[in-house]
C-alpha positions, 0 to 999 in steps of 0.5 A, spaced: 690 232 373 684 228 375 680 233 371 684 231 366 683 224 366 676 224 367 676 230 361 680 225 356 675 219 359 670 224 357 672 225 350 674 218 349 667 215 350 663 220 346 669 219 340 667 211 340 660 212 340 660 216 334 665 212 331 660 206 331 655 210 329 655 211 321 650 215 317 647 212 310 644 217 306 639 216 299 642 217 292 635 220 290 638 219 282 638 212 282 632 211 287 625 208 286 619 208 290 613 205 286 607 203 288 601 198 285 594 198 286 590 191 283 584 193 280 578 188 276 578 187 269 584 193 268 591 193 268 593 195 275 594 202 277 602 203 277 606 209 279 613 212 282 615 217 286 620 222 282 622 226 289 624 221 295 629 222 301 631 219 306 638 215 311 639 211 315 643 211 322 647 204 324 650 202 331 655 197 328 657 195 335 651 194 339 646 193 332 640 196 337 637 203 336 638 203 329 633 208 324 631 209 318 627 214 315 625 216 308 619 221 304 616 221 297 613 228 295 606 226 293 606 231 288 611 228 284 607 222 283 608 218 275 602 214 274 601 208 267 594 212 269 596 220 267 589 223 266 586 220 272 594 224 276 589 229 278 584 225 282 589 222 285 592 227 288 585 229 290 582 229 297 579 223 295 585 218 294 592 223 297 590 230 299 596 232 297 594 239 298 593 238 305 598 232 306 604 232 302 609 228 303 609 220 306 613 217 310 615 210 312 619 211 319 621 205 323 623 208 329 629 204 333 630 197 330 635 193 331 638 187 327 642 181 327 643 178 321 645 185 317 642 182 308 635 180 311 631 185 315 624 184 317 621 190 321 615 193 323 615 200 320 610 206 321 607 208 314 604 215 314 599 217 309 594 223 309 596 224 316 595 216 318 599 213 321 600 205 322 604 200 322 606 195 317 611 190 317 616 191 311 622 185 309 628 188 306 634 185 303 641 189 304 646 187 298 652 190 299 656 193 293 661 196 295 665 199 302 661 205 302 655 203 298 648 199 299 642 197 295 636 196 300 630 192 296 624 190 298 616 191 298 611 192 303 603 191 303 597 195 306 591 197 306 589 202 303 582 203 306 586 204 312 589 210 310 582 213 307 586 213 300 580 212 296 574 215 300 566 216 298 564 212 292 572 209 292 572 207 298 568 201 295 573 195 294 569 191 289 573 195 283 579 198 286 582 194 291 584 195 298 592 192 298 596 196 296 604 195 295 610 200 295 616 197 292 623 199 295 630 199 291 634 204 295 641 206 294 645 209 300 652 212 301 656 212 307 655 219 310 
């Protein structure tokens, strides 16, 4: 009887903690991840990634140890300067042959306000990982659908995006931005 009580408690404990966590999956068709890089005396370089993946795990009870991870396929890039796409994918900028994915990882995060999140995330580009601040707005569209909007700004030279003569920031500026408009469904 004691063993039965112990096993029952164990299974209830596991079930409770499993229920407290929710997994939200990215809707790849609705979601967008876009970037912009200022250029002196010309149109800014703008583009978006067509292939993105991601998920979020939220602990509704404690609001701690939450996790989100998103990736983009660098080769899926579409941009306004189409004739420079091969240059952008080359080792001078993204080096897509050796680093085909860019990644945003929140690691474990906590939150108090579920509508506005101020996170420091790990951004990985070209195999280089740096912590960057990321402010996000979470919009609850339905019980099982949320929209996450935000912008992250970062130094392209910190990730060696632009080497050789392209490292110079007088024409192609250093501060790049990524705008996210993500839609997630509860799994």
